[in-house]
mmJSON file of the N, C-alpha and C atoms, coordinates in Angstrom:
{"data_MODEL":{"atom_site":{
"group_PDB":["ATOM","ATOM","ATOM","ATOM","ATOM","ATOM","ATOM","ATOM","ATOM","ATOM","ATOM","ATOM","ATOM","ATOM","ATOM","ATOM","ATOM","ATOM","ATOM","ATOM","ATOM","ATOM","ATOM","ATOM","ATOM","ATOM","ATOM","ATOM","ATOM","ATOM","ATOM","ATOM","ATOM","ATOM","ATOM","ATOM","ATOM","ATOM","ATOM","ATOM","ATOM","ATOM","ATOM","ATOM","ATOM","ATOM","ATOM","ATOM","ATOM","ATOM","ATOM","ATOM","ATOM","ATOM","ATOM","ATOM","ATOM","ATOM","ATOM","ATOM","ATOM","ATOM","ATOM","ATOM","ATOM","ATOM","ATOM","ATOM","ATOM","ATOM","ATOM","ATOM","ATOM","ATOM","ATOM","ATOM","ATOM","ATOM","ATOM","ATOM","ATOM","ATOM","ATOM","ATOM","ATOM","ATOM","ATOM","ATOM","ATOM","ATOM","ATOM","ATOM","ATOM","ATOM","ATOM","ATOM","ATOM","ATOM","ATOM","ATOM","ATOM","ATOM","ATOM","ATOM","ATOM","ATOM","ATOM","ATOM","ATOM","ATOM","ATOM","ATOM","ATOM","ATOM","ATOM","ATOM","ATOM","ATOM","ATOM","ATOM","ATOM","ATOM","ATOM","ATOM","ATOM","ATOM","ATOM","ATOM","ATOM","ATOM","ATOM","ATOM","ATOM","ATOM","ATOM","ATOM","ATOM","ATOM","ATOM","ATOM","ATOM","ATOM","ATOM","ATOM","ATOM","ATOM","ATOM","ATOM","ATOM","ATOM","ATOM","ATOM","ATOM","ATOM","ATOM","ATOM","ATOM","ATOM","ATOM","ATOM","ATOM","ATOM","ATOM","ATOM","ATOM","ATOM","ATOM","ATOM","ATOM","ATOM","ATOM","ATOM","ATOM","ATOM","ATOM","ATOM","ATOM","ATOM","ATOM","ATOM","ATOM","ATOM","ATOM","ATOM","ATOM","ATOM","ATOM","ATOM","ATOM","ATOM","ATOM","ATOM"],
"id":[1,2,3,4,5,6,7,8,9,10,11,12,13,14,15,16,17,18,19,20,21,22,23,24,25,26,27,28,29,30,31,32,33,34,35,36,37,38,39,40,41,42,43,44,45,46,47,48,49,50,51,52,53,54,55,56,57,58,59,60,61,62,63,64,65,66,67,68,69,70,71,72,73,74,75,76,77,78,79,80,81,82,83,84,85,86,87,88,89,90,91,92,93,94,95,96,97,98,99,100,101,102,103,104,105,106,107,108,109,110,111,112,113,114,115,116,117,118,119,120,121,122,123,124,125,126,127,128,129,130,131,132,133,134,135,136,137,138,139,140,141,142,143,144,145,146,147,148,149,150,151,152,153,154,155,156,157,158,159,160,161,162,163,164,165,166,167,168,169,170,171,172,173,174,175,176,177,178,179,180,181,182,183,184,185,186,187,188,189,190,191,192],
"type_symbol":["N","C","C","N","C","C","N","C","C","N","C","C","N","C","C","N","C","C","N","C","C","N","C","C","N","C","C","N","C","C","N","C","C","N","C","C","N","C","C","N","C","C","N","C","C","N","C","C","N","C","C","N","C","C","N","C","C","N","C","C","N","C","C","N","C","C","N","C","C","N","C","C","N","C","C","N","C","C","N","C","C","N","C","C","N","C","C","N","C","C","N","C","C","N","C","C","N","C","C","N","C","C","N","C","C","N","C","C","N","C","C","N","C","C","N","C","C","N","C","C","N","C","C","N","C","C","N","C","C","N","C","C","N","C","C","N","C","C","N","C","C","N","C","C","N","C","C","N","C","C","N","C","C","N","C","C","N","C","C","N","C","C","N","C","C","N","C","C","N","C","C","N","C","C","N","C","C","N","C","C","N","C","C","N","C","C","N","C","C","N","C","C"],
"label_atom_id":["N","CA","C","N","CA","C","N","CA","C","N","CA","C","N","CA","C","N","CA","C","N","CA","C","N","CA","C","N","CA","C","N","CA","C","N","CA","C","N","CA","C","N","CA","C","N","CA","C","N","CA","C","N","CA","C","N","CA","C","N","CA","C","N","CA","C","N","CA","C","N","CA","C","N","CA","C","N","CA","C","N","CA","C","N","CA","C","N","CA","C","N","CA","C","N","CA","C","N","CA","C","N","CA","C","N","CA","C","N","CA","C","N","CA","C","N","CA","C","N","CA","C","N","CA","C","N","CA","C","N","CA","C","N","CA","C","N","CA","C","N","CA","C","N","CA","C","N","CA","C","N","CA","C","N","CA","C","N","CA","C","N","CA","C","N","CA","C","N","CA","C","N","CA","C","N","CA","C","N","CA","C","N","CA","C","N","CA","C","N","CA","C","N","CA","C","N","CA","C","N","CA","C","N","CA","C","N","CA","C","N","CA","C","N","CA","C","N","CA","C","N","CA","C"],
"label_alt_id":[null,null,null,null,null,null,null,null,null,null,null,null,null,null,null,null,null,null,null,null,null,null,null,null,null,null,null,null,null,null,null,null,null,null,null,null,null,null,null,null,null,null,null,null,null,null,null,null,null,null,null,null,null,null,null,null,null,null,null,null,null,null,null,null,null,null,null,null,null,null,null,null,null,null,null,null,null,null,null,null,null,null,null,null,null,null,null,null,null,null,null,null,null,null,null,null,null,null,null,null,null,null,null,null,null,null,null,null,null,null,null,null,null,null,null,null,null,null,null,null,null,null,null,null,null,null,null,null,null,null,null,null,null,null,null,null,null,null,null,null,null,null,null,null,null,null,null,null,null,null,null,null,null,null,null,null,null,null,null,null,null,null,null,null,null,null,null,null,null,null,null,null,null,null,null,null,null,null,null,null,null,null,null,null,null,null,null,null,null,null,null,null],
"label_comp_id":["MET","MET","MET","GLY","GLY","GLY","GLN","GLN","GLN","GLN","GLN","GLN","GLU","GLU","GLU","VAL","VAL","VAL","TYR","TYR","TYR","ASN","ASN","ASN","TYR","TYR","TYR","LEU","LEU","LEU","LYS","LYS","LYS","MET","MET","MET","ASN","ASN","ASN","LYS","LYS","LYS","LYS","LYS","LYS","SER","SER","SER","TRP","TRP","TRP","PHE","PHE","PHE","THR","THR","THR","THR","THR","THR","LYS","LYS","LYS","GLN","GLN","GLN","ILE","ILE","ILE","ALA","ALA","ALA","ASN","ASN","ASN","GLY","GLY","GLY","LEU","LEU","LEU","LYS","LYS","LYS","ALA","ALA","ALA","SER","SER","SER","ILE","ILE","ILE","GLY","GLY","GLY","SER","SER","SER","VAL","VAL","VAL","THR","THR","THR","ASN","ASN","ASN","ASN","ASN","ASN","ILE","ILE","ILE","LYS","LYS","LYS","LYS","LYS","LYS","LEU","LEU","LEU","ARG","ARG","ARG","LYS","LYS","LYS","SER","SER","SER","SER","SER","SER","LEU","LEU","LEU","ILE","ILE","ILE","ASN","ASN","ASN","PHE","PHE","PHE","ARG","ARG","ARG","ALA","ALA","ALA","THR","THR","THR","SER","SER","SER","ARG","ARG","ARG","LYS","LYS","LYS","ASN","ASN","ASN","GLN","GLN","GLN","PHE","PHE","PHE","GLU","GLU","GLU","TYR","TYR","TYR","LYS","LYS","LYS","PHE","PHE","PHE","LYS","LYS","LYS","ASN","ASN","ASN"],
"label_asym_id":["A","A","A","A","A","A","A","A","A","A","A","A","A","A","A","A","A","A","A","A","A","A","A","A","A","A","A","A","A","A","A","A","A","A","A","A","A","A","A","A","A","A","A","A","A","A","A","A","A","A","A","A","A","A","A","A","A","A","A","A","A","A","A","A","A","A","A","A","A","A","A","A","A","A","A","A","A","A","A","A","A","A","A","A","A","A","A","A","A","A","A","A","A","A","A","A","A","A","A","A","A","A","A","A","A","A","A","A","A","A","A","A","A","A","A","A","A","A","A","A","A","A","A","A","A","A","A","A","A","A","A","A","A","A","A","A","A","A","A","A","A","A","A","A","A","A","A","A","A","A","A","A","A","A","A","A","A","A","A","A","A","A","A","A","A","A","A","A","A","A","A","A","A","A","A","A","A","A","A","A","A","A","A","A","A","A","A","A","A","A","A","A"],
"label_entity_id":["1","1","1","1","1","1","1","1","1","1","1","1","1","1","1","1","1","1","1","1","1","1","1","1","1","1","1","1","1","1","1","1","1","1","1","1","1","1","1","1","1","1","1","1","1","1","1","1","1","1","1","1","1","1","1","1","1","1","1","1","1","1","1","1","1","1","1","1","1","1","1","1","1","1","1","1","1","1","1","1","1","1","1","1","1","1","1","1","1","1","1","1","1","1","1","1","1","1","1","1","1","1","1","1","1","1","1","1","1","1","1","1","1","1","1","1","1","1","1","1","1","1","1","1","1","1","1","1","1","1","1","1","1","1","1","1","1","1","1","1","1","1","1","1","1","1","1","1","1","1","1","1","1","1","1","1","1","1","1","1","1","1","1","1","1","1","1","1","1","1","1","1","1","1","1","1","1","1","1","1","1","1","1","1","1","1","1","1","1","1","1","1"],
"label_seq_id":[1,1,1,2,2,2,3,3,3,4,4,4,5,5,5,6,6,6,7,7,7,8,8,8,9,9,9,10,10,10,11,11,11,12,12,12,13,13,13,14,14,14,15,15,15,16,16,16,17,17,17,18,18,18,19,19,19,20,20,20,21,21,21,22,22,22,23,23,23,24,24,24,25,25,25,26,26,26,27,27,27,28,28,28,29,29,29,30,30,30,31,31,31,32,32,32,33,33,33,34,34,34,35,35,35,36,36,36,37,37,37,38,38,38,39,39,39,40,40,40,41,41,41,42,42,42,43,43,43,44,44,44,45,45,45,46,46,46,47,47,47,48,48,48,49,49,49,50,50,50,51,51,51,52,52,52,53,53,53,54,54,54,55,55,55,56,56,56,57,57,57,58,58,58,59,59,59,60,60,60,61,61,61,62,62,62,63,63,63,64,64,64],
"pdbx_PDB_ins_code":[null,null,null,null,null,null,null,null,null,null,null,null,null,null,null,null,null,null,null,null,null,null,null,null,null,null,null,null,null,null,null,null,null,null,null,null,null,null,null,null,null,null,null,null,null,null,null,null,null,null,null,null,null,null,null,null,null,null,null,null,null,null,null,null,null,null,null,null,null,null,null,null,null,null,null,null,null,null,null,null,null,null,null,null,null,null,null,null,null,null,null,null,null,null,null,null,null,null,null,null,null,null,null,null,null,null,null,null,null,null,null,null,null,null,null,null,null,null,null,null,null,null,null,null,null,null,null,null,null,null,null,null,null,null,null,null,null,null,null,null,null,null,null,null,null,null,null,null,null,null,null,null,null,null,null,null,null,null,null,null,null,null,null,null,null,null,null,null,null,null,null,null,null,null,null,null,null,null,null,null,null,null,null,null,null,null,null,null,null,null,null,null],
"Cartn_x":[84.217,84.567,85.231,86.067,86.173,87.367,87.913,89.112,89.635,88.102,87.867,89.142,87.997,88.685,90.561,90.277,91.87,92.914,92.075,92.937,92.97,92.184,91.99,92.798,93.475,94.659,95.234,95.522,97.321,97.942,95.739,96.179,96.533,95.71,96.152,97.582,98.024,99.707,100.692,100.338,101.618,103.106,103.377,104.488,105.552,104.458,104.92,104.257,105.574,104.966,104.286,103.318,102.605,102.104,102.847,102.758,100.611,100.08,98.486,98.537,99.274,98.835,99.068,99.552,99.499,97.933,98.489,96.501,95.189,95.517,94.543,94.313,95.349,95.155,94.979,95.281,94.659,93.235,92.816,91.593,91.028,91.042,90.645,89.593,90.692,89.585,90.558,90.331,90.909,91.744,92.848,93.39,93.341,92.857,91.964,91.099,90.751,89.675,90.576,91.659,92.409,93.27,93.689,94.512,93.624,92.418,91.406,91.655,91.513,91.745,92.381,93.702,94.594,95.467,95.122,95.793,94.039,93.246,92.69,93.296,93.172,94.046,95.597,96.455,97.414,97.438,96.198,95.638,95.151,94.717,94.374,95.7,96.733,98.14,97.041,96.782,96.482,97.491,98.406,99.032,100.338,101.678,102.841,102.979,103.834,103.915,105.577,106.484,107.694,107.455,109.201,108.698,110.066,109.272,109.843,110.963,111.912,113.405,112.125,111.441,111.042,110.131,110.089,109.593,107.939,107.568,106.284,105.369,106.244,105.646,105.903,104.963,104.989,104.566,105.087,104.548,104.335,102.828,102.495,102.283,101.961,102.546,101.576,100.843,99.9,100.536,100.363,100.67,100.629,101.719,101.996,101.055],
"Cartn_y":[93.337,93.121,91.744,90.421,89.139,88.765,87.59,86.882,86.384,86.046,85.09,86.111,87.365,88.463,88.837,88.7,88.763,87.651,86.802,84.785,85.243,85.472,85.058,85.942,87.302,88.568,87.911,87.115,86.497,85.354,84.58,83.254,84.043,84.786,85.574,85.873,85.968,86.265,85.804,84.1,83.659,84.105,84.182,84.426,86.021,86.635,87.379,88.586,89.106,88.895,90.404,90.975,92.272,92.426,93.812,93.996,94.644,95.15,95.138,96.498,97.25,98.735,98.312,97.603,96.952,96.044,94.909,94.425,95.432,96.613,97.095,98.282,98.835,99.629,98.319,97.332,96.37,95.986,95.697,95.556,96.457,97.868,99.554,98.718,98.807,98.045,99.038,98.854,99.681,99.049,99.72,99.486,98.016,98.873,98.444,96.893,96.449,95.89,94.475,95.373,94.278,93.074,94.335,93.936,93.133,93.367,92.338,90.584,90.112,89.913,88.946,89.494,89.239,88.674,89.034,88.408,86.672,86.787,85.579,84.461,85.173,83.929,83.577,84.384,84.225,83.061,82.696,82.104,80.677,80.759,79.167,79.073,79.41,79.116,79.128,79.907,79.6,80.509,81.804,82.357,82.253,82.84,82.82,84.237,84.508,86.048,85.887,87.309,87.154,88.926,89.34,90.451,91.152,92.367,93.123,93.996,94.71,95.981,96.777,97.455,98.313,97.564,97.944,97.714,97.246,96.054,95.856,95.745,95.286,95.873,94.102,93.764,92.188,91.899,91.547,91.045,89.582,89.414,88.106,87.394,86.244,85.473,84.112,84.084,83.146,81.589,80.616,79.376,78.176,77.34,76.807,75.755],
"Cartn_z":[103.217,102.802,103.957,103.251,104.831,103.872,104.526,104.788,103.676,103.32,102.075,100.234,101.196,99.48,99.887,100.951,101.187,100.761,100.871,100.378,99.598,98.233,96.733,96.301,97.169,96.201,96.561,97.9,97.389,97.048,97.144,96.267,94.509,93.759,92.358,92.451,93.351,93.745,94.122,94.133,94.991,95.304,94.328,94.437,94.965,95.368,95.692,97.513,98.298,99.428,99.502,99.908,100.116,101.902,102.321,103.399,103.362,104.678,104.801,103.357,103.817,103.264,101.398,100.693,100.382,99.468,100.032,99.923,100.181,100.776,100.671,99.589,99.198,98.157,97.039,96.917,95.764,94.989,97.157,97.146,97.058,97.246,97.344,98.432,99.903,100.854,102.059,103.283,104.338,105.233,105.351,105.967,107.68,107.966,109.467,108.933,108.435,107.251,107.146,106.546,106.315,107.101,108.019,109.004,110.05,110.258,111.06,110.298,109.226,108.768,107.817,107.881,107.95,109.701,110.241,111.996,111.575,111.338,111.039,110.26,109.029,108.44,108.948,109.815,110.303,111.681,112.094,113.58,112.458,111.799,110.945,109.688,110.084,109.708,107.633,107.502,105.625,104.947,105.587,104.548,105.397,104.915,105.435,105.462,107.036,106.811,108.009,107.187,108.024,107.997,108.957,109.384,108.538,108.405,107.099,107.953,108.004,108.25,108.916,109.17,109.853,110.799,111.917,113.374,113.496,114.068,113.555,112.309,110.941,110.285,108.761,108.566,108.246,106.914,106.096,104.881,104.946,104.245,103.604,102.11,102.308,101.241,100.838,99.965,99.864,100.602,101.056,101.309,100.363,99.346,98.645,99.648],
"occupancy":[1.0,1.0,1.0,1.0,1.0,1.0,1.0,1.0,1.0,1.0,1.0,1.0,1.0,1.0,1.0,1.0,1.0,1.0,1.0,1.0,1.0,1.0,1.0,1.0,1.0,1.0,1.0,1.0,1.0,1.0,1.0,1.0,1.0,1.0,1.0,1.0,1.0,1.0,1.0,1.0,1.0,1.0,1.0,1.0,1.0,1.0,1.0,1.0,1.0,1.0,1.0,1.0,1.0,1.0,1.0,1.0,1.0,1.0,1.0,1.0,1.0,1.0,1.0,1.0,1.0,1.0,1.0,1.0,1.0,1.0,1.0,1.0,1.0,1.0,1.0,1.0,1.0,1.0,1.0,1.0,1.0,1.0,1.0,1.0,1.0,1.0,1.0,1.0,1.0,1.0,1.0,1.0,1.0,1.0,1.0,1.0,1.0,1.0,1.0,1.0,1.0,1.0,1.0,1.0,1.0,1.0,1.0,1.0,1.0,1.0,1.0,1.0,1.0,1.0,1.0,1.0,1.0,1.0,1.0,1.0,1.0,1.0,1.0,1.0,1.0,1.0,1.0,1.0,1.0,1.0,1.0,1.0,1.0,1.0,1.0,1.0,1.0,1.0,1.0,1.0,1.0,1.0,1.0,1.0,1.0,1.0,1.0,1.0,1.0,1.0,1.0,1.0,1.0,1.0,1.0,1.0,1.0,1.0,1.0,1.0,1.0,1.0,1.0,1.0,1.0,1.0,1.0,1.0,1.0,1.0,1.0,1.0,1.0,1.0,1.0,1.0,1.0,1.0,1.0,1.0,1.0,1.0,1.0,1.0,1.0,1.0,1.0,1.0,1.0,1.0,1.0,1.0],
"B_iso_or_equiv":[0.0,0.0,0.0,0.0,0.0,0.0,0.0,0.0,0.0,0.0,0.0,0.0,0.0,0.0,0.0,0.0,0.0,0.0,0.0,0.0,0.0,0.0,0.0,0.0,0.0,0.0,0.0,0.0,0.0,0.0,0.0,0.0,0.0,0.0,0.0,0.0,0.0,0.0,0.0,0.0,0.0,0.0,0.0,0.0,0.0,0.0,0.0,0.0,0.0,0.0,0.0,0.0,0.0,0.0,0.0,0.0,0.0,0.0,0.0,0.0,0.0,0.0,0.0,0.0,0.0,0.0,0.0,0.0,0.0,0.0,0.0,0.0,0.0,0.0,0.0,0.0,0.0,0.0,0.0,0.0,0.0,0.0,0.0,0.0,0.0,0.0,0.0,0.0,0.0,0.0,0.0,0.0,0.0,0.0,0.0,0.0,0.0,0.0,0.0,0.0,0.0,0.0,0.0,0.0,0.0,0.0,0.0,0.0,0.0,0.0,0.0,0.0,0.0,0.0,0.0,0.0,0.0,0.0,0.0,0.0,0.0,0.0,0.0,0.0,0.0,0.0,0.0,0.0,0.0,0.0,0.0,0.0,0.0,0.0,0.0,0.0,0.0,0.0,0.0,0.0,0.0,0.0,0.0,0.0,0.0,0.0,0.0,0.0,0.0,0.0,0.0,0.0,0.0,0.0,0.0,0.0,0.0,0.0,0.0,0.0,0.0,0.0,0.0,0.0,0.0,0.0,0.0,0.0,0.0,0.0,0.0,0.0,0.0,0.0,0.0,0.0,0.0,0.0,0.0,0.0,0.0,0.0,0.0,0.0,0.0,0.0,0.0,0.0,0.0,0.0,0.0,0.0],
"pdbx_formal_charge":[null,null,null,null,null,null,null,null,null,null,null,null,null,null,null,null,null,null,null,null,null,null,null,null,null,null,null,null,null,null,null,null,null,null,null,null,null,null,null,null,null,null,null,null,null,null,null,null,null,null,null,null,null,null,null,null,null,null,null,null,null,null,null,null,null,null,null,null,null,null,null,null,null,null,null,null,null,null,null,null,null,null,null,null,null,null,null,null,null,null,null,null,null,null,null,null,null,null,null,null,null,null,null,null,null,null,null,null,null,null,null,null,null,null,null,null,null,null,null,null,null,null,null,null,null,null,null,null,null,null,null,null,null,null,null,null,null,null,null,null,null,null,null,null,null,null,null,null,null,null,null,null,null,null,null,null,null,null,null,null,null,null,null,null,null,null,null,null,null,null,null,null,null,null,null,null,null,null,null,null,null,null,null,null,null,null,null,null,null,null,null,null],
"auth_seq_id":[1,1,1,2,2,2,3,3,3,4,4,4,5,5,5,6,6,6,7,7,7,8,8,8,9,9,9,10,10,10,11,11,11,12,12,12,13,13,13,14,14,14,15,15,15,16,16,16,17,17,17,18,18,18,19,19,19,20,20,20,21,21,21,22,22,22,23,23,23,24,24,24,25,25,25,26,26,26,27,27,27,28,28,28,29,29,29,30,30,30,31,31,31,32,32,32,33,33,33,34,34,34,35,35,35,36,36,36,37,37,37,38,38,38,39,39,39,40,40,40,41,41,41,42,42,42,43,43,43,44,44,44,45,45,45,46,46,46,47,47,47,48,48,48,49,49,49,50,50,50,51,51,51,52,52,52,53,53,53,54,54,54,55,55,55,56,56,56,57,57,57,58,58,58,59,59,59,60,60,60,61,61,61,62,62,62,63,63,63,64,64,64],
"auth_comp_id":["MET","MET","MET","GLY","GLY","GLY","GLN","GLN","GLN","GLN","GLN","GLN","GLU","GLU","GLU","VAL","VAL","VAL","TYR","TYR","TYR","ASN","ASN","ASN","TYR","TYR","TYR","LEU","LEU","LEU","LYS","LYS","LYS","MET","MET","MET","ASN","ASN","ASN","LYS","LYS","LYS","LYS","LYS","LYS","SER","SER","SER","TRP","TRP","TRP","PHE","PHE","PHE","THR","THR","THR","THR","THR","THR","LYS","LYS","LYS","GLN","GLN","GLN","ILE","ILE","ILE","ALA","ALA","ALA","ASN","ASN","ASN","GLY","GLY","GLY","LEU","LEU","LEU","LYS","LYS","LYS","ALA","ALA","ALA","SER","SER","SER","ILE","ILE","ILE","GLY","GLY","GLY","SER","SER","SER","VAL","VAL","VAL","THR","THR","THR","ASN","ASN","ASN","ASN","ASN","ASN","ILE","ILE","ILE","LYS","LYS","LYS","LYS","LYS","LYS","LEU","LEU","LEU","ARG","ARG","ARG","LYS","LYS","LYS","SER","SER","SER","SER","SER","SER","LEU","LEU","LEU","ILE","ILE","ILE","ASN","ASN","ASN","PHE","PHE","PHE","ARG","ARG","ARG","ALA","ALA","ALA","THR","THR","THR","SER","SER","SER","ARG","ARG","ARG","LYS","LYS","LYS","ASN","ASN","ASN","GLN","GLN","GLN","PHE","PHE","PHE","GLU","GLU","GLU","TYR","TYR","TYR","LYS","LYS","LYS","PHE","PHE","PHE","LYS","LYS","LYS","ASN","ASN","ASN"],
"auth_asym_id":["A","A","A","A","A","A","A","A","A","A","A","A","A","A","A","A","A","A","A","A","A","A","A","A","A","A","A","A","A","A","A","A","A","A","A","A","A","A","A","A","A","A","A","A","A","A","A","A","A","A","A","A","A","A","A","A","A","A","A","A","A","A","A","A","A","A","A","A","A","A","A","A","A","A","A","A","A","A","A","A","A","A","A","A","A","A","A","A","A","A","A","A","A","A","A","A","A","A","A","A","A","A","A","A","A","A","A","A","A","A","A","A","A","A","A","A","A","A","A","A","A","A","A","A","A","A","A","A","A","A","A","A","A","A","A","A","A","A","A","A","A","A","A","A","A","A","A","A","A","A","A","A","A","A","A","A","A","A","A","A","A","A","A","A","A","A","A","A","A","A","A","A","A","A","A","A","A","A","A","A","A","A","A","A","A","A","A","A","A","A","A","A"],
"auth_atom_id":["N","CA","C","N","CA","C","N","CA","C","N","CA","C","N","CA","C","N","CA","C","N","CA","C","N","CA","C","N","CA","C","N","CA","C","N","CA","C","N","CA","C","N","CA","C","N","CA","C","N","CA","C","N","CA","C","N","CA","C","N","CA","C","N","CA","C","N","CA","C","N","CA","C","N","CA","C","N","CA","C","N","CA","C","N","CA","C","N","CA","C","N","CA","C","N","CA","C","N","CA","C","N","CA","C","N","CA","C","N","CA","C","N","CA","C","N","CA","C","N","CA","C","N","CA","C","N","CA","C","N","CA","C","N","CA","C","N","CA","C","N","CA","C","N","CA","C","N","CA","C","N","CA","C","N","CA","C","N","CA","C","N","CA","C","N","CA","C","N","CA","C","N","CA","C","N","CA","C","N","CA","C","N","CA","C","N","CA","C","N","CA","C","N","CA","C","N","CA","C","N","CA","C","N","CA","C","N","CA","C","N","CA","C","N","CA","C","N","CA","C","N","CA","C"],
"pdbx_PDB_model_num":[1,1,1,1,1,1,1,1,1,1,1,1,1,1,1,1,1,1,1,1,1,1,1,1,1,1,1,1,1,1,1,1,1,1,1,1,1,1,1,1,1,1,1,1,1,1,1,1,1,1,1,1,1,1,1,1,1,1,1,1,1,1,1,1,1,1,1,1,1,1,1,1,1,1,1,1,1,1,1,1,1,1,1,1,1,1,1,1,1,1,1,1,1,1,1,1,1,1,1,1,1,1,1,1,1,1,1,1,1,1,1,1,1,1,1,1,1,1,1,1,1,1,1,1,1,1,1,1,1,1,1,1,1,1,1,1,1,1,1,1,1,1,1,1,1,1,1,1,1,1,1,1,1,1,1,1,1,1,1,1,1,1,1,1,1,1,1,1,1,1,1,1,1,1,1,1,1,1,1,1,1,1,1,1,1,1,1,1,1,1,1,1]
}}}
C-alpha cells in the first residue's frame, strides 16, 4: 500500500473529511501504513488537513 492508494481514496471522496482510521478501514489497510503515507502527502501539500476536537487527531481531505 502506498501514497497513491491513499491519494486516490481521498480523490474519489472529494467532499468528505476522513481520519486515518476511516481511510484504513476504507482501503482495508493497517492504520500505521496509512499514517506513514498521510505524513508524506501532508509534506508534499497534496491534501488538506484540520485538527479535530480530540487531541492529536486530524481529518484529511483531497485538495481541490
